[in-house]
BABASE-453647 format. One line per 2 residues: number of its first residue (from 0); for each residue x, y, z of C-alpha. Coordinates in steps of 0.5 Angstrom, whole numbers, always signed. Example, Ala and Ser with C-alpha at 12.3 -4.5 7.8 and 13.67 -1.06 7.14 Angstrom:
2
0 = +25:-9:+16 ~ +27:-2:+14
REM end
This chain:
640
0 = +219:+183:+254 ~ +226:+180:+252
2 = +228:+173:+255 ~ +232:+173:+261
4 = +231:+166:+263 ~ +233:+161:+260
6 = +228:+156:+262 ~ +223:+161:+257
8 = +227:+161:+252 ~ +225:+156:+245
10 = +231:+153:+244 ~ +235:+148:+250
12 = +241:+153:+249 ~ +241:+157:+254
14 = +240:+165:+253 ~ +246:+168:+256
16 = +246:+174:+251 ~ +240:+179:+249
18 = +241:+184:+245 ~ +235:+189:+244
20 = +236:+193:+237 ~ +232:+198:+234
22 = +231:+205:+231 ~ +234:+211:+236
24 = +228:+214:+240 ~ +224:+207:+239
26 = +223:+204:+247 ~ +229:+200:+247
28 = +232:+202:+254 ~ +225:+204:+257
30 = +224:+196:+254 ~ +230:+194:+258
32 = +230:+197:+264 ~ +222:+195:+266
34 = +224:+189:+263 ~ +230:+188:+269
36 = +226:+191:+274 ~ +221:+185:+272
38 = +227:+180:+273 ~ +230:+182:+279
40 = +222:+183:+282 ~ +221:+176:+280
42 = +228:+173:+284 ~ +232:+172:+278
44 = +238:+176:+280 ~ +239:+175:+287
46 = +246:+180:+285 ~ +242:+185:+282
48 = +244:+189:+276 ~ +249:+193:+273
50 = +248:+199:+268 ~ +252:+202:+263
52 = +251:+207:+259 ~ +256:+207:+252
54 = +253:+213:+249 ~ +255:+209:+242
56 = +253:+214:+238 ~ +255:+220:+241
58 = +261:+223:+239 ~ +265:+220:+245
60 = +262:+214:+246 ~ +265:+210:+252
62 = +271:+205:+251 ~ +271:+198:+254
64 = +276:+200:+259 ~ +271:+207:+262
66 = +265:+202:+262 ~ +270:+197:+266
68 = +271:+202:+272 ~ +264:+205:+272
70 = +262:+197:+273 ~ +268:+196:+278
72 = +265:+202:+282 ~ +258:+199:+283
74 = +261:+193:+284 ~ +265:+197:+291
76 = +271:+198:+288 ~ +274:+205:+287
78 = +279:+210:+289 ~ +285:+207:+291
80 = +283:+200:+292 ~ +282:+200:+284
82 = +288:+197:+281 ~ +293:+201:+276
84 = +294:+197:+270 ~ +288:+195:+266
86 = +290:+188:+265 ~ +289:+187:+273
88 = +282:+191:+272 ~ +279:+186:+268
90 = +281:+180:+272 ~ +279:+183:+278
92 = +272:+184:+275 ~ +272:+177:+273
94 = +274:+175:+279 ~ +268:+179:+283
96 = +263:+177:+278 ~ +264:+170:+280
98 = +264:+171:+287 ~ +257:+175:+286
100 = +250:+171:+285 ~ +247:+171:+278
102 = +247:+179:+276 ~ +245:+181:+271
104 = +248:+186:+267 ~ +244:+192:+263
106 = +249:+195:+257 ~ +245:+201:+254
108 = +246:+205:+247 ~ +252:+200:+245
110 = +255:+201:+238 ~ +260:+196:+237
112 = +262:+190:+240 ~ +268:+192:+242
114 = +266:+196:+246 ~ +262:+190:+250
116 = +267:+183:+249 ~ +272:+184:+254
118 = +266:+186:+259 ~ +262:+179:+258
120 = +262:+175:+264 ~ +266:+168:+264
122 = +261:+166:+269 ~ +254:+163:+266
124 = +250:+165:+272 ~ +249:+172:+269
126 = +246:+175:+264 ~ +247:+180:+259
128 = +241:+185:+256 ~ +244:+190:+250
130 = +241:+195:+247 ~ +243:+198:+240
132 = +241:+202:+234 ~ +244:+197:+230
134 = +244:+189:+231 ~ +250:+186:+234
136 = +251:+180:+229 ~ +258:+179:+231
138 = +256:+177:+239 ~ +254:+170:+241
140 = +247:+173:+243 ~ +240:+172:+242
142 = +238:+179:+237 ~ +231:+181:+239
144 = +229:+187:+234 ~ +224:+193:+237
146 = +219:+196:+232 ~ +214:+202:+232
148 = +207:+202:+236 ~ +202:+199:+233
150 = +196:+204:+231 ~ +192:+202:+237
152 = +199:+202:+242 ~ +200:+209:+240
154 = +193:+211:+241 ~ +193:+209:+247
156 = +200:+212:+249 ~ +197:+218:+247
158 = +190:+218:+251 ~ +194:+216:+257
160 = +200:+221:+257 ~ +195:+226:+257
162 = +190:+224:+261 ~ +196:+222:+266
164 = +196:+229:+267 ~ +190:+232:+267
166 = +184:+227:+268 ~ +179:+233:+265
168 = +183:+232:+258 ~ +177:+230:+254
170 = +180:+231:+247 ~ +183:+224:+245
172 = +175:+222:+247 ~ +172:+228:+242
174 = +177:+228:+236 ~ +179:+219:+235
176 = +180:+220:+228 ~ +185:+225:+229
178 = +189:+222:+235 ~ +190:+217:+229
180 = +192:+221:+225 ~ +196:+224:+229
182 = +200:+216:+231 ~ +200:+216:+224
184 = +205:+222:+223 ~ +209:+220:+228
186 = +210:+213:+224 ~ +208:+210:+231
188 = +214:+212:+233 ~ +214:+212:+242
190 = +220:+219:+242 ~ +216:+222:+236
192 = +209:+221:+240 ~ +212:+223:+247
194 = +214:+229:+244 ~ +208:+230:+241
196 = +204:+229:+248 ~ +209:+235:+250
198 = +206:+239:+245 ~ +199:+237:+247
200 = +200:+239:+253 ~ +203:+245:+251
202 = +197:+247:+247 ~ +192:+245:+253
204 = +186:+249:+249 ~ +187:+248:+242
206 = +185:+241:+239 ~ +188:+235:+237
208 = +187:+236:+230 ~ +190:+243:+230
210 = +197:+239:+231 ~ +195:+234:+226
212 = +194:+240:+221 ~ +201:+243:+222
214 = +204:+236:+222 ~ +201:+235:+215
216 = +203:+241:+213 ~ +209:+243:+208
218 = +213:+245:+213 ~ +219:+240:+217
220 = +216:+235:+220 ~ +221:+232:+224
222 = +224:+239:+226 ~ +216:+239:+229
224 = +217:+234:+232 ~ +224:+235:+234
226 = +226:+228:+232 ~ +231:+231:+227
228 = +237:+230:+231 ~ +236:+222:+232
230 = +236:+221:+224 ~ +241:+226:+223
232 = +246:+222:+228 ~ +244:+215:+225
234 = +245:+217:+218 ~ +253:+221:+220
236 = +255:+214:+222 ~ +253:+211:+215
238 = +259:+208:+209 ~ +258:+213:+204
240 = +255:+207:+200 ~ +250:+206:+206
242 = +247:+213:+206 ~ +247:+213:+198
244 = +242:+207:+198 ~ +238:+210:+204
246 = +237:+216:+200 ~ +234:+213:+194
248 = +230:+209:+198 ~ +227:+214:+201
250 = +225:+217:+194 ~ +221:+210:+191
252 = +214:+211:+190 ~ +213:+207:+196
254 = +215:+206:+203 ~ +217:+198:+202
256 = +220:+196:+196 ~ +222:+189:+192
258 = +230:+187:+192 ~ +229:+189:+184
260 = +226:+195:+185 ~ +232:+197:+190
262 = +237:+194:+185 ~ +234:+199:+180
264 = +234:+205:+184 ~ +241:+204:+187
266 = +244:+203:+179 ~ +249:+198:+183
268 = +250:+189:+181 ~ +245:+186:+185
270 = +250:+182:+190 ~ +252:+190:+191
272 = +245:+193:+193 ~ +243:+186:+197
274 = +249:+187:+202 ~ +249:+195:+203
276 = +240:+193:+204 ~ +243:+188:+209
278 = +249:+193:+212 ~ +242:+198:+213
280 = +238:+193:+216 ~ +244:+192:+221
282 = +243:+200:+223 ~ +235:+198:+223
284 = +234:+204:+219 ~ +231:+199:+214
286 = +226:+193:+216 ~ +227:+186:+212
288 = +219:+184:+210 ~ +219:+177:+207
290 = +214:+176:+202 ~ +212:+170:+198
292 = +217:+164:+196 ~ +225:+166:+198
294 = +223:+173:+196 ~ +224:+180:+201
296 = +222:+187:+201 ~ +225:+192:+204
298 = +221:+197:+208 ~ +223:+205:+210
300 = +220:+207:+217 ~ +216:+214:+215
302 = +221:+218:+219 ~ +227:+215:+217
304 = +224:+216:+209 ~ +221:+223:+211
306 = +229:+225:+213 ~ +232:+222:+207
308 = +228:+226:+202 ~ +229:+232:+206
310 = +237:+231:+204 ~ +236:+230:+198
312 = +232:+236:+197 ~ +237:+240:+201
314 = +243:+240:+196 ~ +242:+240:+189
316 = +247:+235:+187 ~ +243:+230:+190
318 = +237:+232:+188 ~ +240:+230:+180
320 = +242:+223:+183 ~ +235:+222:+186
322 = +232:+224:+180 ~ +236:+219:+176
324 = +234:+214:+181 ~ +227:+215:+180
326 = +229:+215:+172 ~ +231:+208:+173
328 = +226:+206:+177 ~ +221:+208:+173
330 = +224:+205:+167 ~ +224:+197:+170
332 = +217:+199:+172 ~ +215:+200:+165
334 = +220:+194:+162 ~ +217:+189:+167
336 = +210:+191:+167 ~ +210:+191:+159
338 = +212:+184:+159 ~ +207:+182:+164
340 = +201:+186:+161 ~ +204:+182:+154
342 = +203:+175:+158 ~ +196:+177:+161
344 = +194:+179:+154 ~ +198:+173:+150
346 = +194:+169:+145 ~ +197:+163:+140
348 = +201:+166:+135 ~ +204:+172:+139
350 = +211:+173:+140 ~ +213:+170:+147
352 = +213:+175:+152 ~ +220:+176:+156
354 = +221:+173:+164 ~ +214:+170:+165
356 = +212:+163:+163 ~ +205:+164:+164
358 = +200:+169:+167 ~ +200:+166:+174
360 = +207:+169:+174 ~ +205:+176:+171
362 = +200:+176:+176 ~ +204:+174:+182
364 = +209:+180:+180 ~ +203:+184:+180
366 = +200:+183:+186 ~ +208:+184:+189
368 = +209:+191:+186 ~ +202:+193:+185
370 = +203:+200:+189 ~ +210:+202:+187
372 = +207:+201:+179 ~ +200:+205:+182
374 = +205:+210:+185 ~ +209:+210:+179
376 = +204:+213:+175 ~ +203:+219:+179
378 = +210:+221:+177 ~ +206:+224:+172
380 = +205:+230:+174 ~ +212:+232:+173
382 = +214:+233:+166 ~ +221:+228:+166
384 = +217:+223:+168 ~ +210:+224:+163
386 = +212:+220:+158 ~ +215:+213:+162
388 = +208:+215:+166 ~ +204:+214:+161
390 = +207:+209:+158 ~ +207:+205:+165
392 = +199:+206:+165 ~ +197:+203:+159
394 = +201:+197:+162 ~ +196:+197:+168
396 = +189:+197:+165 ~ +188:+189:+165
398 = +192:+187:+171 ~ +188:+192:+174
400 = +181:+189:+171 ~ +183:+182:+172
402 = +184:+183:+180 ~ +178:+189:+180
404 = +182:+194:+183 ~ +178:+200:+181
406 = +180:+204:+186 ~ +187:+204:+183
408 = +184:+204:+175 ~ +182:+210:+177
410 = +187:+213:+180 ~ +192:+211:+175
412 = +188:+213:+169 ~ +187:+220:+172
414 = +194:+221:+173 ~ +196:+218:+165
416 = +190:+223:+162 ~ +194:+229:+166
418 = +201:+227:+163 ~ +199:+225:+157
420 = +195:+232:+157 ~ +201:+235:+158
422 = +205:+233:+154 ~ +201:+235:+149
424 = +200:+227:+146 ~ +193:+227:+143
426 = +194:+220:+142 ~ +196:+218:+150
428 = +191:+222:+152 ~ +185:+218:+147
430 = +187:+213:+151 ~ +188:+215:+158
432 = +181:+218:+157 ~ +178:+211:+155
434 = +181:+207:+160 ~ +179:+212:+165
436 = +172:+210:+163 ~ +172:+202:+164
438 = +175:+204:+170 ~ +169:+209:+172
440 = +164:+204:+169 ~ +166:+198:+172
442 = +166:+203:+179 ~ +159:+204:+178
444 = +160:+211:+176 ~ +156:+211:+169
446 = +155:+218:+167 ~ +162:+219:+168
448 = +165:+213:+165 ~ +160:+215:+158
450 = +163:+222:+159 ~ +170:+219:+159
452 = +169:+215:+153 ~ +166:+221:+149
454 = +172:+224:+150 ~ +176:+218:+148
456 = +172:+217:+142 ~ +173:+224:+139
458 = +180:+225:+141 ~ +181:+218:+137
460 = +177:+221:+131 ~ +182:+227:+130
462 = +188:+223:+130 ~ +185:+219:+125
464 = +186:+212:+129 ~ +180:+207:+127
466 = +182:+202:+132 ~ +183:+207:+138
468 = +175:+209:+135 ~ +172:+202:+135
470 = +174:+201:+142 ~ +171:+207:+145
472 = +165:+205:+140 ~ +165:+200:+144
474 = +166:+202:+151 ~ +161:+207:+150
476 = +156:+202:+148 ~ +157:+198:+155
478 = +157:+205:+160 ~ +150:+206:+156
480 = +147:+199:+157 ~ +149:+201:+164
482 = +145:+207:+164 ~ +139:+203:+161
484 = +140:+206:+154 ~ +140:+199:+151
486 = +138:+201:+144 ~ +144:+207:+144
488 = +148:+201:+146 ~ +146:+197:+141
490 = +148:+203:+135 ~ +155:+203:+139
492 = +156:+196:+139 ~ +154:+195:+132
494 = +159:+202:+130 ~ +165:+199:+134
496 = +163:+192:+131 ~ +164:+194:+124
498 = +169:+199:+125 ~ +174:+193:+127
500 = +171:+188:+122 ~ +173:+194:+118
502 = +181:+195:+120 ~ +181:+188:+121
504 = +181:+187:+128 ~ +179:+180:+130
506 = +179:+180:+137 ~ +176:+187:+138
508 = +170:+185:+133 ~ +169:+178:+138
510 = +168:+183:+145 ~ +164:+188:+141
512 = +160:+182:+138 ~ +159:+179:+145
514 = +157:+186:+148 ~ +152:+187:+143
516 = +149:+180:+145 ~ +148:+183:+151
518 = +144:+189:+149 ~ +140:+185:+144
520 = +138:+180:+149 ~ +136:+186:+154
522 = +132:+190:+148 ~ +128:+183:+147
524 = +132:+181:+141 ~ +133:+174:+144
526 = +135:+170:+137 ~ +139:+176:+135
528 = +144:+176:+141 ~ +144:+168:+141
530 = +147:+169:+134 ~ +152:+174:+137
532 = +154:+171:+142 ~ +155:+165:+138
534 = +159:+169:+133 ~ +163:+172:+139
536 = +165:+165:+141 ~ +167:+163:+135
538 = +172:+169:+134 ~ +175:+167:+141
540 = +176:+160:+140 ~ +180:+162:+133
542 = +184:+167:+137 ~ +185:+162:+142
544 = +183:+167:+147 ~ +180:+162:+153
546 = +178:+168:+158 ~ +175:+171:+153
548 = +172:+165:+151 ~ +169:+164:+158
550 = +165:+170:+158 ~ +162:+168:+151
552 = +160:+162:+153 ~ +156:+166:+159
554 = +153:+171:+155 ~ +151:+166:+150
556 = +147:+161:+157 ~ +144:+168:+158
558 = +141:+168:+151 ~ +140:+161:+150
560 = +135:+161:+157 ~ +132:+167:+155
562 = +130:+164:+149 ~ +127:+158:+153
564 = +132:+152:+151 ~ +135:+151:+158
566 = +139:+145:+156 ~ +143:+148:+152
568 = +143:+154:+157 ~ +146:+149:+162
570 = +151:+146:+157 ~ +154:+154:+155
572 = +154:+156:+163 ~ +158:+149:+165
574 = +163:+150:+159 ~ +164:+158:+162
576 = +165:+155:+168 ~ +170:+150:+166
578 = +174:+155:+161 ~ +174:+160:+167
580 = +176:+155:+172 ~ +183:+153:+167
582 = +185:+160:+167 ~ +183:+162:+174
584 = +178:+168:+172 ~ +175:+168:+179
586 = +170:+172:+177 ~ +168:+169:+171
588 = +167:+163:+175 ~ +162:+167:+180
590 = +158:+169:+174 ~ +157:+162:+171
592 = +156:+159:+179 ~ +151:+164:+180
594 = +147:+163:+174 ~ +147:+157:+174
596 = +145:+157:+181 ~ +139:+162:+178
598 = +137:+158:+173 ~ +136:+151:+178
600 = +133:+156:+183 ~ +127:+159:+178
602 = +126:+151:+175 ~ +125:+149:+182
604 = +131:+145:+185 ~ +134:+149:+191
606 = +138:+142:+193 ~ +142:+144:+187
608 = +141:+152:+187 ~ +144:+152:+193
610 = +151:+149:+193 ~ +152:+153:+186
612 = +151:+160:+190 ~ +155:+158:+195
614 = +161:+156:+190 ~ +160:+163:+187
616 = +160:+166:+193 ~ +167:+164:+195
618 = +170:+165:+187 ~ +166:+172:+188
620 = +171:+173:+194 ~ +177:+170:+192
622 = +176:+176:+185 ~ +175:+181:+190
624 = +169:+182:+188 ~ +165:+183:+196
626 = +159:+186:+194 ~ +158:+179:+188
628 = +160:+175:+194 ~ +154:+177:+199
630 = +149:+178:+193 ~ +150:+170:+192
632 = +151:+168:+200 ~ +144:+171:+201
634 = +141:+168:+195 ~ +143:+161:+198
636 = +141:+164:+205 ~ +134:+165:+202
638 = +134:+158:+200 ~ +135:+154:+207
REM end
């Protein structure tokens, strides 16, 4: 509820004016009227309330002079008692307020401070509550932004409204999933929800799911909901540059974008774009969302976004403007994703990527832009964006693997595979199949992963790409090993190793050696496994690849443990743990700790095993690996 009582304010300053802003239909007037009634009931305003609807967003908004006449009428001055000049009317108005006990003035639906300023009481006994679709920043007022309902509150509104009409209407109880989906389709917007309730009342003998299907189809959702006039009115009052940016934001890959992505969409200088965003935020059409550090992200409400996209779709010129904006933002994503990916893969001696000073900066950028990056790859289904979308997908695999976002990785690889196939680029298609296989394998879909890597291998062979073929053999080996086909995996790794060495790819050969060591250990060829992991470790050390060196040390620890060389195994796991912590590879940290804990438990040292298991659980949690974290926690619990 708005703060009407100065004693309730957090500041020592009395709150004389409160201004509630938000989208049209979001419930500002309802909230203000409810707050006013409660305040009067609590005895805060013995002088009662005075109400004026300023119709600020109609074609003929109420002026201050017109509102003054209505206020004087509410104060008992009308007809021949009304002064003839506006100056005398204002003087009488202030004089009457001076004589009146504390009163609440409720100024509804204002659009311009000029409507209000002459009417603000001079006596600080009175309070003013204002509603507006825009933030009235020119007023010295407490500004309160009203947002949409929570999903739970939206479902509650639907439930109570239907059961108020007919207590026997049990559809909401029978269809909780449809109720939640309906709230989402309405954007949890109060007016849209109430209009939807009306539709459900009319179609009493039809399911809620049938309306969900209708709204979720290809038709005009806002027309069906009946809220289009609200957004048309708000859009029609925007300056042309703000209207243009609103349209372009509605075409962004996600509802929430960073300031940099908004700049790319707009094709304007940073400062100008920021000013336009602030203007849209003041009109409550864009919501600023605080992000890490000093950054702010900008979010469009779902219905505003749908409205903007519809405006663009209806005009050929606006469609071309929108396509050009999408090309700009896709190019921006590709540029910086490529640089961030280079930083994640960077090794000593290579060119230093632009912008990102270290892995942490690259990961932070990826984290902030992840939703937009993943969604933008999906644009590759359109021929105009196919090649750039494939390029973008190629830049995301290392990050998505590092953060263990395997569902996103599968979606990105699938979209890239389709786009590359549509563009007729066999090399890109092979790379997409290879990435898809990796993502499927990490997600536990082993058979599908094998098929994807076979497709990649065959395509690489067709185009004569030996490094690519080597990578596909290596990844096929991983899938074969996970499927329990260990001897076949050994042969695949040997193929990969030999091909990598043949083309002089030492980092690739190092990875193949490490994977070969894991398979050899599972095949019972322990001494060969120790040699393979040692070779991998040395190659990664020589290349300065610390994350993969940590993995090689971990594999070496496992082989040494299998060979009964326990002290050496502990040392290897410890080195792996140290390096993984250094590079903030939390999954690697978890693996090393888990292996150390298991070694201690097997040796009958539960007091050393349990804390290591618990630390491993924490590391796996940080690495977004909940299943591994649960396993480590269970192992720790079993030792209590």
